[in-house]
C-alpha positions, 0 to 999 in steps of 0.5 A: 498615518504614521506616527507625529513625533515631536521633537527632545521636550526641554521642560518636564522632569520625566519623559519617555522617548518614541523607542519606550526609553526613559529619561530625564530633564531639568526641572520647570520653574515656569511651573511650579511657579505656576503651581504656587501661583495655582496654589498660594492659597494652601501657602497662605494658610500653611504659612498663617497657621504654622507662624500662629502656632508659633506666636502661640508657641512663643508667647508661653515662653517665659524669658530666660535670665543669664547671670555671669561669676568670674574668676581668675587662676592664680599662676604661680612661678615661683618655685623651690630650689635644686635641692627641693623636687621631692615636695615641689609638686605639692607646693607648686600652685595652678600652671597657665596652660591650656590643660590646667585650664581644660581640668578647672572647667571640668572641675567647675561642671563636675556632678558633685559640685552640682548635687551641692548647689542643689542642696545647699540653695534646694533647688528640687523643690523648685518646679523651675528644675524639677519636672515632678514639681510643674504644672500643666498648663489649661490647654495640656491639661484639656489635651491630656483629660480628653485623651485620657480614656485613650491612653487607658485603653493602651495601658490596659492592652499593654498591661495584659500582652505583658508589655509594662514597663519596671517599675522604678524604683525609688529614691535613697534618703537625702539622692536627688532626682536624675533628671533635676542635676540633669536641669541644673548642668544644663544651665551651667556653663564654663566660659574660657577665651584666647585661653586667658586665665580667667573662667567664666561661669553663668548660669542661665534661670527664669529668675534674674536674682536666683541665676545669680545666685546659682551662679555666684553659688557655684563660684562659692563652692567651687572656690571653697573646694580648691582650697579643701584640696589644696589645705589637705596637699600640703599637710599630707606632704608636711605629716609626711616629711615630719615623719622623714625628720624624726626619723633622720634627727635620732640618725643625726643625734646618734652618729654626732654622739657616736663621734664625739664619744668614740674620739674622746675615750681613744683620745684623738683630740682634733690639731691645729696642722696636718699632714698631706694624705690628712688634708686629702682626706679632709677634702674627699671628706668633704666630694664625699658629702656633697656626692652623697647629698646629691644623690640623696636630693636626685633619688628623692627627685626620682622617688617623687617624679615616679609617684607623680606620674602613676599619679597622672601628675607629670606636669607638676613636675620641676625637670618638666614643669622647665623643659622648654620643649614641652612649655613648646609643645603645651602652648600650642597645645593651649591654642588649638584648645581655644580654636576647638572652643572657638569653633564648638559652639557653632559647629559642633562635636561631630564636625569634622573641622572640631573632630581634625584639632583635637585628634591635633591635640591628641598627637600632642599629648603624645608628644608631650608623654615620650619627652616626660618619659625622656625627662624621666630617663634622663633623671633615672640617668643622673641618679646612677651618675651620682650613684657611681661618684659616692661609691667611686669617692668611698674607693679612693677614701678607702684607699687611703684610709688604707695607706692611712694606716699607720696613724693606726685603725682609732683615728680612721674609725674617729674620722669615720664617725665623722664623715657619717655624722655631718652627711647625717646633719647636711642632709637633716638641715636639707629637709628641714629647710623644705618643712618649714616652706611647706609648714608657711604654704599649708598654714597661708589659707590660700587657694588657686584661683579666686573670685574677682567678678561676683554675679548680679542678677542682670536687667533685661532677659537673654533669652529666647529671641520670639522676634527672631523665632517668628521671623524663621517661624514664617519663613520655614512654614513658606517654605514648608507651603510650598515644598508641599504643594510641589509635592501634591503636586507631584504625587497627583500625577496628572498633567494640565496642560497641552505642553505639559503634553506633547513634552510629557510622551513626546508627541501632538497635543491638540489641544482640551475639550472643556469639563460640562457639568450641569449640562445635558449633553454635549451634542447638545451643545455643539447644536445649540445655536449660542456661541460655544467655547466647548464646540470651537475646541472640538472645530479645532481639534477636528483642523488638526486633524484634518491638516495631516502631514502627509496631505491625506486627511485621517479617514478611519480615527480609532479614539481610545484613553489609557483608563475608564472615565476619561472622557473618550465617548464623549471626546468621539462623539463629539468630533463626531456631531462636530464633523457631519454639523460642518457637512461632511459624511461622519459614521460614528461607531461604538466599539466599546462592547462591554460599556457601550455609550453612544446610544445613551449619548445620541438618545437613541433606541437601536433594534438592533445593534454593533455586535449582532450586526457583525456576529450575525454577519450582516449586511454593513449598513445593518443597524445604522441610525440616521442623526437628524439634527447633525446630520450624523449616522453611527451604529450603536452598541449593546454589551458583550459578554462573550471573546469579543477579540475574536469577533473583533477579528473577524471578517464581518468586521474587515468589511464594514470598517472597508466598506464604512471608507468608501461610503464616507468622509470620517469614521470614527471609533470608539474603543475601550480603555488601552490597559482595560481590553487591546481590542484598541490596539487591534482597530487601530491596524485598521485605522489611519490615527490613535488620538489618545484622550487624557483626563486632564490633572486626573490620570496619572502619569504611569497610565499615560507612559503604558498606553503610549508603549502599548500603542507604540508596540503595536505599531499604531499610527499614533496621531498624538492626544486630547486632553478631557474634560477640563475645568476651565475657570481654574485652567484659565487661573492656572496662567498657561498661555496657550491659546485655550488659556487665552480664549477662556478669560475671554467668556464673552465673547460666546456669551 
């Protein structure tokens, strides 16, 4: 009988065609739904257990309260005049840009500020922030006490192996535990929305009053640090300018005294009239004074700018601040900073959008640095130009001085002394004005930020959202239960219905045979006078086998399985008894020579069995037993330990099968499992059909696949498969909708 191959299936997870090639199929949603319905109690119990555990855990969560203060960063756009660039960076306030705002936010979250707050409020003495002071709940304490012997044994083994960790060093006196600092800083959040000048300092605690107090304390210490830093900076600048003023004052007084003394000693009195040369000298002298002052101003501005650049404070230089391009770039940077702040809480720091924004910010910062370098280069060029102009004016003035030689060396010397005195006085007066402004700012005690809204104790907790947690746990646990059911069904590897069996190995499935738990004997079930679903199932399988596509019913049928305990002997015996009971001449041969069981099922004690007949090369009908109740003829077997393959290849075996084919309408051979012995493959060469028994929900798919592959490789005439040992009650609950399911649900029909 040729193998009957079904069309390519359209459902299932994996299959192998008749050439032994694997091919993957789309997921059967209906099958998965049936699996979930079948194991719905597992899903419900998993969902209920995990949700109940979540509810229990959530019920122990203390409420958390969030309090926040609001700080306003002062935007100081007023700057000193062009004659005062040397100290501008020390007295100008915070610039309203994203760079400075980001810096202030970082200052609020520094470790040093957190330690000040912890010491001021003794937070390290609170169990909420110090894990070492926390007490265990009764449940956790009971679990820890129960596991204490295990822990002690583990520590003993670890110490014996020399794996004990180094003891933690003791904290120095006055220091704060790192865990306390981390816990406090994790509760602190500083927010800035849209690049505004306001900062919101938020703190979370179990105590609403403590949350407000800590938030206010952070703001208080931050403002105090800002005021102290500003005061120290301005005082340092004032001291620096004062020391320079003393030097310039002494120089100015000395130059003026020298000029007056020289004129007095040499009788050089000033008159109202003057010559053109003297007038030109006066004009050049004025230009030289202005050029020298401008050169000194630019030189001081350049030195302060270079000092600011070396201390990474280039944004405090006036020319940098006044640059339109830098203002535009900083506005773009502020927008990117705002976008990053908006996305950071939702996407996390490793999201590609966050990384892209940070790359754009880095590129803008590079452009700012390049523009700052260009501005400083321009300033250096101006310094060199001022020096050149001053030198040119001095050269012209020296030339006029030579021309004025006729007026006498004394007058020339007096004019030089007057010019030096005037230059020194102009420089001194400019620096004195700067000193007054710096001193005024150093004494007002103002900070670059101020508190506009203090934190108050919240009346309602901000978290955790227990209802949302429970809902999320309910959904997650239900999904986990469904996933566990699907995974367990897949890992189990068995097949539950005939349709899936056909799709898996691409061959005919002839139905299923119920499990007869508690029944004395399948033969008795078939021969019983009462209606029996077991008998009807076997009759249906026999009827399908007889309706071969070739038009000729198979005469010799090999019944085998993939593995032991699949029910193939019960299937072979039941098919044979059913066929004999229907009136057909039927012979059952027990060719499972290693573990024979036909005789036990038919309750016979033969004097001569099949191995003896084959070994002795006796008559073909020798050892034949007639089962009177069913009309079945059969030859049982006994266990053989010798060379079974040579016995199966013998002429005696061939002759026996040829004789049986002529004497009987149907010959059924019970053979060993395919994967344990090659006997069924040898006997399949003389058979018209091979029927593979597959145990319901137990036989692994890989075993079925390998057994079918061996049968196909040996050109066995595979008729199909039968699901055996089926639990009909469970199968009925699976709702597969096949004929067996419908009949199994109509128990009264066979009652």
